VEXDREN-2710 file (C-alpha; in Angstrom, 1 decimal):
% VEXDREN-2710
k/r/px/py/pz
1/MET/0.0/0.0/0.0
2/SER/1.7/3.2/-1.1
3/ILE/0.3/6.7/-0.2
4/PRO/3.2/9.1/-0.6
5/THR/1.2/12.2/0.5
6/ILE/0.8/11.0/4.1
7/SER/3.3/10.2/6.8
8/ALA/4.9/6.7/7.2
9/ARG/3.3/6.4/10.6
10/VAL/-0.2/7.1/9.4
11/ARG/0.4/4.9/6.4
12/ARG/1.3/2.0/8.7
13/LEU/-1.8/2.6/10.8
14/LEU/-4.0/2.5/7.7
15/VAL/-2.3/-0.7/6.6
16/ALA/-3.1/-2.3/10.0
17/LEU/-6.6/-1.0/9.8
18/VAL/-7.2/-2.4/6.3
19/ALA/-5.9/-5.8/7.5
20/LEU/-8.1/-5.7/10.6
21/LEU/-11.2/-4.7/8.6
22/THR/-10.5/-7.5/6.1
23/THR/-10.2/-9.9/9.0
24/LEU/-13.5/-8.7/10.5
25/ALA/-15.2/-9.1/7.1
26/ILE/-14.0/-12.7/6.8
27/LEU/-15.3/-13.5/10.3
28/ALA/-18.8/-12.6/9.1
29/VAL/-18.8/-15.6/6.7
30/PRO/-21.4/-18.1/8.0
31/GLN/-20.2/-21.6/9.0
32/SER/-21.3/-24.7/7.3
33/ALA/-23.2/-27.2/9.3
34/HIS/-22.0/-30.2/7.3
35/ALA/-18.4/-30.7/8.5
36/ALA/-16.7/-30.0/11.8
37/PRO/-13.7/-27.6/11.7
38/ALA/-10.3/-29.3/11.1
39/PRO/-6.7/-28.2/11.1
40/ASP/-5.5/-27.2/7.7
41/PRO/-4.2/-30.4/6.2
42/ASP/-1.6/-28.7/4.0
43/ARG/1.0/-28.3/6.7
44/ASN/-0.3/-30.8/9.2
45/SER/-2.0/-33.9/7.7
46/GLN/-0.1/-37.2/7.2
47/ALA/-3.1/-38.7/5.4
48/LEU/-1.9/-40.3/2.2
49/THR/-2.5/-38.1/-0.9
50/GLY/-1.3/-37.6/-4.4
51/TRP/1.0/-34.6/-4.6
52/GLY/3.6/-33.0/-6.7
53/TRP/5.9/-30.0/-7.0
54/HIS/7.2/-27.9/-9.8
55/THR/10.1/-25.5/-10.2
56/ASN/10.3/-22.3/-12.2
57/VAL/7.0/-22.9/-14.0
58/THR/4.8/-20.4/-15.8
59/PRO/1.1/-19.8/-14.8
60/ALA/0.0/-21.9/-17.8
61/GLN/2.1/-24.8/-16.7
62/ALA/0.8/-24.6/-13.2
63/THR/-2.8/-24.4/-14.5
64/SER/-2.2/-27.6/-16.5
65/TRP/-1.3/-29.5/-13.3
66/ILE/-4.2/-27.9/-11.4
67/ASN/-6.6/-29.0/-14.1
68/GLN/-5.6/-32.6/-13.3
69/GLY/-7.2/-32.3/-9.9
70/TYR/-4.5/-30.7/-7.8
71/ARG/-4.5/-27.5/-5.7
72/ILE/-1.6/-25.4/-4.6
73/THR/-0.5/-25.5/-1.0
74/ASP/2.6/-23.4/-1.3
75/LEU/3.6/-20.8/-3.9
76/GLU/7.1/-19.2/-4.3
77/VAL/7.6/-16.5/-6.9
78/ASN/10.9/-17.1/-8.7
79/SER/10.8/-14.1/-11.1
80/SER/8.5/-11.2/-11.9
81/SER/7.7/-12.8/-15.3
82/PRO/6.3/-14.5/-13.2
83/THR/7.5/-18.0/-12.7
84/PHE/6.9/-20.1/-9.6
85/SER/8.1/-23.0/-7.5
86/ILE/4.9/-24.7/-6.4
87/ALA/3.8/-27.6/-4.1
88/TYR/0.5/-29.3/-4.8
89/VAL/-1.8/-31.9/-3.2
90/ARG/-4.7/-33.8/-4.7
91/ASN/-7.8/-31.7/-4.1
92/SER/-9.9/-34.5/-2.6
93/GLY/-10.7/-36.3/0.6
94/THR/-8.9/-34.8/3.6
95/TYR/-7.3/-32.2/1.4
96/GLY/-10.4/-31.2/-0.6
97/ARG/-11.1/-27.5/-0.5
98/GLY/-12.7/-24.7/-2.5
99/TRP/-9.8/-22.6/-3.4
100/TRP/-8.2/-19.9/-5.7
101/TRP/-4.8/-18.6/-6.5
102/TYR/-3.7/-15.2/-7.9
103/TYR/-0.6/-13.3/-8.7
104/GLY/0.3/-9.8/-9.7
105/LYS/-2.3/-8.4/-7.3
106/THR/-2.1/-5.3/-5.1
107/ALA/-3.1/-5.6/-1.5
108/ALA/-6.4/-3.9/-2.2
109/GLU/-7.1/-6.4/-4.9
110/VAL/-6.3/-9.3/-2.6
111/SER/-8.7/-7.8/0.0
112/SER/-11.5/-7.6/-2.7
113/LEU/-10.9/-11.1/-3.8
114/LEU/-11.0/-12.4/-0.3
115/ASN/-14.4/-10.8/0.2
116/THR/-15.8/-11.9/-3.1
117/ASN/-14.7/-15.5/-2.6
118/GLN/-15.6/-15.5/1.2
119/ALA/-12.1/-16.9/1.6
120/ARG/-9.0/-16.8/3.7
121/LEU/-5.4/-16.9/2.8
122/ILE/-3.1/-19.9/3.4
123/ASP/0.0/-18.4/1.5
124/ILE/1.1/-14.9/0.7
125/GLU/4.2/-14.0/-1.3
126/PRO/5.2/-10.3/-1.8
127/TYR/7.5/-9.7/-4.8
128/SER/8.9/-6.8/-6.8
129/THR/7.6/-5.8/-10.2
130/SER/8.2/-2.8/-12.4
131/ASN/4.9/-1.4/-11.0
132/GLY/5.9/-1.9/-7.4
133/VAL/5.3/-4.7/-4.9
134/ARG/2.7/-7.2/-5.9
135/TYR/1.3/-10.3/-4.2
136/ALA/0.9/-13.9/-5.2
137/VAL/-1.6/-15.6/-2.9
138/VAL/-3.4/-18.9/-2.3
139/MET/-6.8/-18.8/-0.6
140/VAL/-9.4/-21.3/0.5
141/LYS/-13.1/-21.0/1.0
142/ASN/-13.6/-20.1/4.7
143/VAL/-16.3/-22.6/5.5
144/ASP/-16.2/-25.8/7.5
145/PRO/-14.1/-27.8/7.7
146/ALA/-11.8/-25.1/6.6
147/ASN/-13.5/-22.3/8.5
148/LYS/-11.2/-20.3/10.9
149/THR/-11.0/-17.1/12.7
150/TRP/-8.0/-15.5/11.0
151/GLY/-6.2/-12.3/10.0
152/TRP/-3.6/-11.0/7.7
153/TYR/-1.2/-8.1/7.4
154/TYR/0.9/-6.8/4.6
155/ASN/4.0/-4.5/4.6
156/VAL/4.0/-3.8/8.3
157/PRO/6.6/-3.9/11.1
158/LEU/7.1/-7.3/12.8
159/SER/6.0/-5.7/16.1
160/THR/2.5/-5.0/14.6
161/ILE/2.1/-8.7/13.8
162/THR/3.5/-9.9/17.1
163/ASN/1.3/-7.5/19.1
164/TYR/-1.8/-8.5/17.1
165/ALA/-1.1/-12.2/17.7
166/SER/-0.6/-11.7/21.4
167/ALA/-3.7/-9.5/21.9
168/ASN/-6.0/-11.8/19.9
169/ASN/-4.6/-15.2/20.8
170/MET/-3.6/-15.8/17.2
171/ARG/-0.6/-17.5/15.8
172/VAL/1.4/-17.0/12.6
173/ILE/1.3/-19.7/9.9
174/ASP/3.0/-17.9/7.1
175/ILE/5.2/-14.8/7.0
176/ASP/7.4/-13.2/4.4
177/ARG/9.6/-10.1/4.2
178/ASN/8.4/-7.4/1.9
179/PRO/11.1/-6.7/-0.8
180/GLY/13.1/-3.6/-0.3
181/THR/11.8/-2.9/3.3
182/SER/12.2/-4.2/6.8
183/ASN/8.5/-4.9/6.9
184/PHE/6.6/-8.2/6.7
185/SER/3.4/-9.7/5.3
186/ALA/1.8/-12.5/7.4
187/ILE/-1.2/-14.8/7.8
188/LEU/-2.5/-15.7/11.3
189/ILE/-5.2/-18.0/12.6
190/SER/-6.8/-18.2/16.0
191/ASN/-4.8/-20.4/18.4
192/THR/-7.9/-22.1/19.7
193/GLY/-10.0/-25.3/19.3
194/VAL/-8.6/-27.7/16.7
195/ASP/-5.9/-25.2/15.9
196/ALA/-4.6/-24.7/19.4
197/LYS/-0.8/-25.3/19.3
198/GLY/2.3/-24.2/21.2
199/TRP/4.1/-22.0/18.7
200/TRP/7.2/-19.9/18.3
201/HIS/8.6/-17.5/15.7
202/TYR/12.2/-16.5/15.3
203/TYR/13.9/-14.1/12.9
204/ASN/17.4/-13.8/11.4
205/ILE/18.7/-16.9/13.3
206/SER/21.4/-19.3/12.3
207/LEU/20.7/-22.9/11.3
208/SER/22.2/-24.2/14.5
209/GLN/20.0/-21.8/16.5
210/MET/17.0/-23.1/14.6
211/VAL/17.8/-26.7/15.4
212/SER/18.4/-25.8/19.0
213/TYR/15.0/-24.1/19.3
214/LEU/13.2/-27.0/17.5
215/ASN/14.7/-29.5/20.0
216/THR/14.1/-27.3/23.0
217/ASN/10.5/-26.6/22.0
218/ASN/9.8/-30.2/20.8
219/ALA/8.6/-28.4/17.7
220/ARG/8.6/-28.7/13.9
221/PRO/8.9/-25.8/11.4
222/ILE/5.8/-24.9/9.4
223/ASN/7.3/-21.9/7.6
224/VAL/11.0/-21.2/6.9
225/GLU/12.5/-18.4/4.9
226/ARG/16.2/-18.2/4.1
227/LEU/17.7/-14.7/4.2
228/SER/20.5/-13.4/2.0
229/ASN/23.0/-13.6/4.9
230/GLY/22.3/-17.4/5.2
231/ASN/20.2/-17.1/8.3
232/PHE/16.5/-17.9/8.6
233/ASP/13.1/-16.6/9.6
234/VAL/11.2/-19.6/11.0
235/VAL/7.7/-20.3/12.4
236/MET/7.4/-23.5/14.4
237/GLN/4.7/-25.3/16.2
238/SER/4.6/-28.1/18.8
239/ARG/4.9/-31.6/17.4
240/ALA/2.0/-34.1/17.6
241/GLY/3.8/-37.2/16.5
242/GLU/4.4/-36.1/12.9
243/TYR/7.3/-37.3/10.9
244/TRP/8.8/-34.3/9.1
245/TRP/12.0/-33.1/7.3
246/HIS/13.6/-29.7/6.7
247/LEU/15.9/-29.9/3.6
248/TYR/18.0/-27.0/2.5
249/GLY/20.5/-26.2/-0.3
250/MET/19.1/-29.0/-2.5
251/THR/19.0/-29.2/-6.3
252/ALA/15.7/-29.9/-7.9
253/GLN/16.6/-33.5/-8.6
254/GLY/18.1/-34.0/-5.1
255/LEU/14.9/-32.7/-3.5
256/SER/12.7/-35.0/-5.6
257/ASP/14.9/-37.9/-4.8
258/ALA/14.8/-37.1/-1.1
259/ALA/11.0/-36.9/-1.0
260/ASN/10.8/-40.3/-2.7
261/GLN/13.4/-41.8/-0.3
262/TYR/11.6/-40.6/2.8
263/GLY/8.1/-41.3/1.6
264/ALA/7.2/-37.7/2.2
265/ARG/5.4/-34.8/0.4
266/ILE/6.7/-31.3/0.1
267/PHE/4.4/-28.7/1.7
268/GLN/6.7/-25.7/1.4
269/VAL/9.4/-25.0/-1.1
270/LYS/11.6/-21.9/-1.4
271/SER/14.4/-21.3/-3.8
272/ARG/17.4/-19.1/-4.5
273/VAL/20.0/-18.7/-7.3
274/VAL/23.7/-19.1/-6.5
275/ASN/26.2/-18.7/-9.4
276/GLY/23.4/-19.3/-11.9
277/VAL/22.2/-22.5/-10.2
278/ARG/18.8/-22.6/-8.4
279/TYR/18.8/-24.3/-5.0
280/TYR/15.8/-25.2/-2.9
281/ASP/14.9/-25.3/0.8
282/ALA/11.8/-27.4/1.6
283/LEU/9.6/-28.6/4.4
284/LEU/8.2/-32.2/4.1
285/ILE/5.8/-34.3/6.0
286/ASN/5.1/-38.0/6.1
287/ASN/3.1/-39.4/3.2
288/VAL/3.2/-43.2/3.5
289/ASN/1.0/-45.6/5.4
290/SER/1.6/-46.8/9.0
291/GLU/3.2/-50.1/8.0
292/THR/5.6/-48.4/5.5
293/THR/6.4/-45.9/8.2
294/ARG/7.1/-48.7/10.7
295/ILE/9.6/-50.4/8.5
296/ARG/11.3/-47.2/7.4
297/GLU/11.8/-46.2/11.0
298/LEU/13.0/-49.7/11.9
299/VAL/15.8/-49.7/9.2
300/LYS/16.7/-46.1/8.5
301/SER/19.5/-45.9/11.1
302/LYS/21.3/-48.8/9.3
303/MET/20.8/-47.6/5.7
304/THR/23.0/-45.1/3.8
305/GLY/22.9/-43.8/0.2
306/LYS/19.7/-44.6/-1.7
307/TRP/17.5/-47.5/-0.7
308/GLY/13.9/-48.5/-0.8
309/PHE/11.3/-51.3/-0.5
310/TYR/8.0/-52.0/-2.3
311/LEU/5.1/-54.4/-1.9
312/LYS/1.9/-54.6/-4.0
313/LYS/-0.8/-57.1/-4.2
314/VAL/-1.3/-58.4/-7.8
315/GLY/-4.5/-56.7/-9.0
316/GLY/-4.6/-54.6/-5.8
317/SER/-3.1/-51.8/-3.9
318/GLU/0.4/-50.7/-3.2
319/TYR/1.1/-51.6/0.4
320/LEU/4.7/-50.5/0.9
321/THR/6.3/-47.6/-0.9
322/ILE/9.6/-46.2/0.1
323/GLY/11.8/-45.1/-2.8
324/GLU/9.4/-46.8/-5.2
325/GLY/9.8/-44.2/-7.9
326/GLN/13.6/-43.6/-7.5
327/LYS/15.8/-44.7/-10.4
328/PHE/18.6/-47.0/-9.3
329/GLU/21.3/-49.1/-10.8
330/PRO/19.7/-52.6/-10.6
331/ALA/22.7/-54.8/-11.3
332/SER/21.3/-58.3/-12.3
333/MET/17.8/-57.6/-10.9
334/ILE/17.0/-56.2/-14.4
335/LYS/17.7/-59.5/-16.0
336/ILE/14.0/-60.3/-15.7
337/VAL/13.6/-58.1/-18.8
338/HIS/16.0/-60.3/-20.7
339/ALA/14.1/-63.4/-19.6
340/VAL/10.6/-62.1/-20.4
341/THR/11.9/-61.0/-23.8
342/ALA/13.0/-64.5/-24.5
343/MET/9.9/-66.1/-23.1
344/ARG/7.7/-63.8/-25.3
345/ASP/9.7/-64.9/-28.3
346/ILE/9.1/-68.6/-27.4
347/GLN/5.4/-67.8/-26.8
348/ASN/4.7/-65.7/-29.9
349/ASN/7.0/-67.0/-32.6
350/SER/8.3/-70.2/-34.0
351/THR/11.1/-70.2/-31.4
352/THR/10.8/-72.9/-28.8
353/ALA/12.4/-73.4/-25.4
354/ASP/14.7/-76.0/-27.0
355/THR/15.8/-73.7/-29.9
356/MET/19.6/-73.6/-29.9
357/ARG/21.2/-70.2/-29.4
358/THR/24.9/-69.2/-29.6
359/TRP/26.7/-67.7/-26.7
360/TYR/30.4/-67.1/-25.8
361/ALA/32.7/-67.6/-22.8
362/HIS/35.9/-65.7/-22.3
363/PRO/38.8/-67.8/-23.5
364/ASN/40.5/-67.4/-20.1
365/PHE/37.4/-68.3/-18.1
366/PRO/35.9/-71.4/-19.7
367/ALA/33.5/-72.8/-17.1
368/ARG/30.2/-73.3/-19.0
369/TYR/27.6/-74.7/-16.7
370/PRO/26.8/-74.7/-13.0
371/SER/28.4/-78.2/-12.7
372/SER/31.7/-76.9/-14.1
373/THR/34.6/-76.2/-11.7
374/GLY/34.9/-72.5/-11.0
375/TYR/31.5/-71.6/-12.5
376/ARG/30.3/-69.8/-9.4
377/THR/32.3/-69.7/-6.2
378/SER/32.3/-67.5/-3.1
379/SER/35.6/-65.9/-4.2
380/THR/35.7/-62.2/-5.1
381/THR/38.2/-62.9/-7.9
382/ASP/37.5/-63.8/-11.5
383/THR/37.3/-67.5/-10.7
384/ASP/33.6/-66.7/-10.7
385/HIS/33.6/-67.5/-14.4
386/ALA/29.9/-66.8/-14.9
387/ASP/30.6/-63.1/-14.2
388/VAL/33.2/-62.6/-16.9
389/CYS/31.8/-61.6/-20.4
390/ALA/33.6/-62.7/-23.6
391/TYR/34.8/-59.2/-24.5
392/SER/38.2/-57.6/-24.4
393/ASN/38.7/-54.4/-22.6
394/THR/38.5/-52.6/-25.9
395/GLY/35.0/-54.0/-26.4
396/THR/35.9/-56.7/-29.0
397/LEU/33.8/-59.9/-28.8
398/LEU/36.0/-62.9/-28.1
399/THR/34.7/-65.9/-30.0
400/GLY/37.4/-68.4/-29.0
401/ARG/35.0/-70.4/-26.9
402/THR/31.7/-70.5/-28.7
403/TYR/28.7/-72.6/-27.4
404/SER/25.3/-73.5/-28.7
405/ASP/22.6/-74.4/-26.1
406/LYS/18.9/-74.5/-25.6
407/LEU/17.3/-71.1/-25.2
408/GLY/15.1/-71.8/-22.2
409/PRO/16.8/-74.5/-20.1
410/VAL/20.3/-73.1/-20.5
411/LEU/20.4/-69.4/-21.5
412/VAL/17.3/-68.2/-19.6
413/LYS/17.8/-70.5/-16.6
414/GLN/21.5/-69.7/-16.2
415/THR/20.7/-66.0/-16.5
416/MET/18.0/-66.1/-13.9
417/VAL/19.1/-68.8/-11.4
418/TYR/22.9/-68.3/-11.6
419/SER/22.9/-64.7/-12.9
420/ASP/25.3/-65.7/-15.7
421/ASN/26.5/-62.6/-17.4
422/ARG/27.6/-64.6/-20.5
423/THR/24.2/-66.1/-21.2
424/THR/22.6/-62.7/-20.4
425/ASP/24.9/-61.2/-23.1
426/GLY/23.7/-64.0/-25.4
427/LEU/20.1/-62.8/-24.9
428/THR/21.2/-59.2/-25.3
429/ARG/23.0/-59.8/-28.6
430/TYR/20.1/-61.9/-30.0
431/TYR/17.3/-59.5/-29.1
432/GLY/19.2/-56.2/-29.1
433/PHE/18.8/-53.3/-26.8
434/SER/15.8/-52.2/-28.8
435/GLY/14.1/-55.6/-28.2
436/LEU/14.8/-55.5/-24.5
437/ASN/13.5/-51.9/-24.1
438/ASN/10.5/-52.8/-26.2
439/THR/9.6/-55.4/-23.4
440/ILE/10.1/-52.6/-20.9
441/SER/7.6/-50.5/-22.8
442/LEU/5.1/-53.3/-23.1
443/ALA/5.4/-53.8/-19.3
444/GLY/4.5/-50.1/-18.7
445/MET/7.9/-49.5/-17.0
446/THR/8.0/-45.8/-17.5
447/SER/11.2/-45.0/-15.7
448/SER/13.5/-47.9/-16.6
449/SER/15.9/-48.8/-19.4
450/VAL/18.5/-51.3/-20.4
451/ASN/21.6/-49.4/-21.7
452/HIS/24.6/-51.6/-21.2
453/ARG/25.8/-55.2/-21.2
454/ILE/25.6/-56.3/-17.6
455/GLY/29.0/-57.2/-16.2
456/CYS/30.9/-56.6/-19.4
457/PRO/33.6/-54.1/-20.2
458/GLY/32.2/-50.6/-20.7
459/LYS/33.4/-50.4/-24.3
460/ALA/31.3/-53.5/-25.2
461/SER/28.1/-51.4/-24.7
462/PRO/26.7/-48.6/-26.8
463/GLN/28.6/-45.4/-26.2
464/PRO/28.6/-43.3/-24.1
465/VAL/28.3/-45.9/-21.4
466/GLN/25.2/-45.4/-19.3
467/HIS/23.8/-47.1/-16.2
468/ASN/20.9/-49.5/-16.6
469/TRP/18.0/-48.0/-14.7
470/LEU/15.1/-49.5/-12.8
471/THR/12.5/-48.4/-10.2
472/LEU/10.8/-50.6/-7.7
473/ARG/7.5/-49.7/-9.1
474/ASP/8.6/-50.6/-12.6
475/ALA/9.9/-53.9/-11.3
476/GLY/6.5/-54.6/-9.8
477/ARG/4.9/-53.8/-13.1
478/ILE/6.8/-56.4/-15.1
479/TYR/6.3/-59.1/-12.5
480/GLU/2.6/-58.2/-12.1
481/LYS/2.1/-58.3/-15.9
482/VAL/3.8/-61.7/-16.0
483/GLN/1.6/-63.0/-13.2
484/ASN/-1.7/-61.7/-14.5
485/GLY/-1.2/-62.9/-18.1
486/THR/-0.6/-59.6/-19.8
487/LEU/2.9/-60.4/-21.0
488/LEU/2.9/-64.2/-20.9
489/ASN/0.1/-66.8/-21.0
490/SER/-0.1/-69.2/-18.0
491/THR/2.0/-71.9/-19.8
492/HIS/4.9/-69.7/-20.6
493/ARG/4.6/-67.8/-17.3
494/ASP/5.0/-71.1/-15.4
495/MET/7.8/-72.1/-17.7
496/LEU/9.6/-68.8/-16.8
497/TYR/9.0/-69.4/-13.0
498/GLY/10.7/-72.8/-13.5
499/TYR/13.8/-71.1/-14.8
500/MET/14.0/-68.7/-11.8
501/TRP/15.4/-68.8/-8.4
502/GLY/13.0/-69.6/-5.6
503/GLY/10.3/-72.1/-4.7
504/VAL/8.6/-73.1/-1.5
505/ILE/9.7/-71.1/1.5
506/GLY/9.6/-74.3/3.5
507/THR/10.3/-75.0/7.1
508/GLY/13.9/-73.9/7.5
509/SER/15.3/-71.7/10.2
510/GLY/15.9/-68.5/8.2
511/SER/14.8/-65.1/9.3
512/LEU/11.7/-65.2/7.1
513/GLN/10.7/-68.6/8.3
514/SER/11.3/-67.6/11.9
515/MET/9.0/-64.6/11.5
516/VAL/6.3/-66.7/10.0
517/ARG/6.6/-69.2/12.8
518/SER/6.5/-66.5/15.5
519/GLU/3.4/-64.9/13.9
520/ALA/1.8/-68.4/13.5
521/THR/2.2/-69.1/17.2
522/ALA/0.8/-65.7/18.1
523/ALA/-2.2/-66.5/15.9
524/GLY/-2.8/-69.8/17.7
525/LEU/-1.7/-72.2/14.9
526/THR/-0.2/-75.5/15.7
527/SER/3.3/-76.5/14.6
528/THR/1.7/-78.7/11.9
529/GLU/-0.4/-75.8/10.6
530/ALA/2.6/-73.5/10.6
531/ASN/4.5/-76.0/8.5
532/SER/1.6/-76.2/6.1
533/PHE/1.5/-72.5/5.8
534/LEU/5.2/-72.3/5.1
535/ASN/5.0/-75.1/2.5
536/ASN/2.4/-73.1/0.6
537/MET/4.3/-69.9/0.7
538/VAL/6.3/-69.5/-2.5
539/VAL/8.7/-67.0/-4.0
540/ARG/10.2/-66.5/-7.5
541/ALA/12.7/-63.7/-7.7
542/LYS/15.8/-62.2/-9.3
543/GLY/18.4/-60.4/-7.3
544/GLY/21.5/-58.5/-8.2
545/SER/24.7/-57.2/-6.7
546/TYR/27.9/-55.5/-7.6
547/GLY/30.7/-53.8/-6.0
548/TYR/33.6/-51.9/-7.5
549/CYS/36.5/-49.7/-6.4
550/PRO/37.0/-46.3/-8.1
551/ASN/40.4/-45.8/-6.5
552/PHE/43.3/-48.2/-6.9
553/ASP/46.8/-47.2/-5.8
554/GLY/49.9/-48.0/-7.8
555/SER/50.2/-51.5/-6.3
556/GLY/46.6/-52.4/-7.2
557/THR/45.3/-51.9/-3.7
558/CYS/41.7/-50.7/-3.5
559/ASN/41.5/-47.5/-1.5
560/PRO/38.2/-46.2/0.0
561/PRO/35.5/-45.6/-1.0
562/THR/34.0/-48.7/-2.4
563/VAL/30.7/-48.6/-4.4
564/HIS/27.9/-51.2/-3.9
565/SER/24.5/-52.2/-5.1
566/ARG/22.2/-54.9/-3.6
567/THR/18.9/-55.5/-5.3
568/GLU/16.0/-58.0/-5.5
569/GLY/12.5/-58.2/-7.0
570/GLY/10.0/-60.9/-7.6
571/VAL/6.7/-62.5/-6.7
572/MET/5.7/-63.9/-3.3
573/TRP/2.7/-66.0/-2.9
574/ILE/1.1/-65.9/0.6
575/PRO/-1.4/-68.6/1.5
576/PHE/-4.8/-67.4/2.7
577/LYS/-7.7/-69.7/3.4
578/SER/-11.2/-69.2/1.9
579/ASN/-13.9/-71.6/3.2
580/GLY/-11.1/-73.9/4.3
581/THR/-9.4/-73.9/0.9
582/ILE/-5.8/-72.6/0.5
583/VAL/-5.6/-69.7/-1.9
584/LYS/-2.1/-68.6/-2.8
585/THR/-2.3/-64.9/-3.2
586/PRO/0.5/-63.2/-5.2
587/TYR/2.3/-60.1/-4.3
588/VAL/5.1/-58.3/-6.3
589/TYR/7.9/-56.9/-4.2
590/GLY/11.3/-55.3/-4.5
591/ARG/14.1/-53.8/-2.4
592/TYR/17.4/-52.1/-3.2
593/TRP/20.4/-50.3/-1.8
594/ASN/22.8/-48.2/-3.9
595/SER/25.6/-46.5/-2.0
596/GLN/29.3/-46.1/-1.3
597/THR/31.1/-46.9/1.9
598/ASN/34.2/-45.4/3.3
599/CYS/36.0/-48.7/3.4
600/SER/38.6/-50.5/1.3
601/TRP/37.7/-53.7/-0.6
602/SER/39.6/-55.8/1.9
603/GLN/37.5/-54.4/4.8
604/VAL/34.3/-55.2/2.9
605/SER/35.3/-58.7/2.0
606/GLY/36.8/-59.3/5.4
607/GLY/33.6/-58.3/7.2
608/THR/35.1/-55.4/9.1
609/CYS/33.4/-52.6/7.2
610/THR/30.7/-51.4/9.7
611/ALA/28.8/-49.3/7.2
612/PHE/28.5/-52.1/4.7
613/ASN/27.5/-54.6/7.4
614/ASN/24.8/-52.3/8.7
615/ASN/23.3/-51.9/5.3
616/GLN/23.3/-55.6/4.7
617/SER/21.5/-56.0/8.1
618/GLY/19.0/-53.4/7.1
619/LEU/18.3/-55.1/3.8
620/GLY/17.8/-58.4/5.7
621/THR/15.3/-56.7/8.1
622/MET/13.4/-55.2/5.2
623/TYR/13.0/-58.6/3.6
624/VAL/11.4/-60.0/6.7
625/GLU/9.3/-57.0/7.8
626/MET/7.9/-56.1/4.4
627/PHE/5.8/-59.4/4.4
628/ARG/4.9/-59.4/8.1
629/ALA/1.6/-57.6/7.9
630/GLU/0.3/-59.7/5.0
631/VAL/1.5/-62.9/6.7
632/LYS/-0.5/-61.9/9.8
633/LYS/-3.6/-61.2/7.7
634/ALA/-3.2/-64.6/6.0
635/LEU/-2.7/-66.5/9.3
636/ALA/-5.9/-65.0/10.6
637/THR/-7.8/-66.9/8.0
638/TRP/-6.3/-70.3/9.0
END
């Protein structure tokens, strides 16, 4: 608000009066009798919802996303063009609201829109334009369950906001500095009823001070603004059991990856440009179900790098989703694509499982079959002949040891059961990268690709060398479409399963069996019934692993760090009973870990690398816990 003909003191009083009158006008809106008031879900709810975020988008691009059923929860103006960084939620269920968003508005225009829409603000962003300060705002219809006593100020001293909050038992939920001034614009709500919270606001404090205040107050931040000096303005409120994160100095990809890793949604995002690169600070809140949360919290202290787990009932819902959309290097886990490609060839063409196919072994590593000496050992050296492709380091195919064997019982089976890189390469050469990636497309694997020959010298693959990429959700898609008959009919599906690792879980003493027995006892089953349950619990899967050392010294010793990948995906059948009949219910699942450890290779192989051992332990815990809830449901039917 700019009135140059009057004093600054009078102008500030008028600003405060306009804000107060606006608040009073809002308070006159009648409440709905159809829904009880509820806390604003945007900053507070952990109810699962679809969500998204965009960086540096135009109004038209934002509108396209909104038209798909989303609403804006946080709006950051990146430029006066304008472009925005935006956080969204699906506008339904707990998060459903009548709402509007505007930009390029004066304070008077914002006031008018609030009155017209019978709305209240949930976000305000002052920004500079050639015509002076303008406001971008997000508002919601101020009726139940969103109805609140509220107020807002623009371009006023902090003391005005603080005094108003104190005098009216209000608390700040959003506050921004007005550009070019020491004044602020803020949104407040009544600190009563469902919105009653302990709350605190601090200005121009360091990161360490913020962390200290959060710990002292047992609070979480709901609004954080980074200042040009590296300090922060922060509004925090008392915690109520939420899982939350404050991330700062992130790239756009890093922020998206982190949200996926944590199973969280972004509810506030701020950005700044440093040396031409835009970085982001964000607040996130939990956005996964209670079982996913339980397992995440159980293993997170052991896990480093990127990791995740996934479980989905075939034809049903996703039950566990941590890191499910994150691209990772799958190692041999992606060989399911090679196998399905071959099985579709057998199913759809004149090829049969017994059709002979040529493949090659490296002349120096001749072991051909699992019965051959040195085919697969526990050694970490190249005596694991199945790992060594028949290529020179320059990428030349070495044909000195040429073999011809049956496509299904040898090439596919050795690829899937023994993870033979040579037979995998035989499939790759026969079907080509285009054929493999066509299978990926048919499976609906939207974020995955086969780009290199697994385990072979880099120069043997298309250049420049790229990682193979997979997501847990995409792995679930190919296994589900195998199981439900989309990619393979039942005959060829079962043939594929016969070429894969796995089978009946059985009655052994492994951690998975121990979990099932423990839950069976808790459910009141006899030992005989527990054995029957385990003998009807079946798995078919493909795992993968690799490790390499980026740094060798002159003597060939591997210096830290070492890089590792451990992956697995497949189908697990859990036996339910229906009217006394056992029904083996299929679930697709996956887990992965990609990281580096600050250990030498000798420490890893010698079992003295704590970080590596902790991650292995975490992966083991994942494997057991991700099936526990469904096992309990199944046992309850026995």
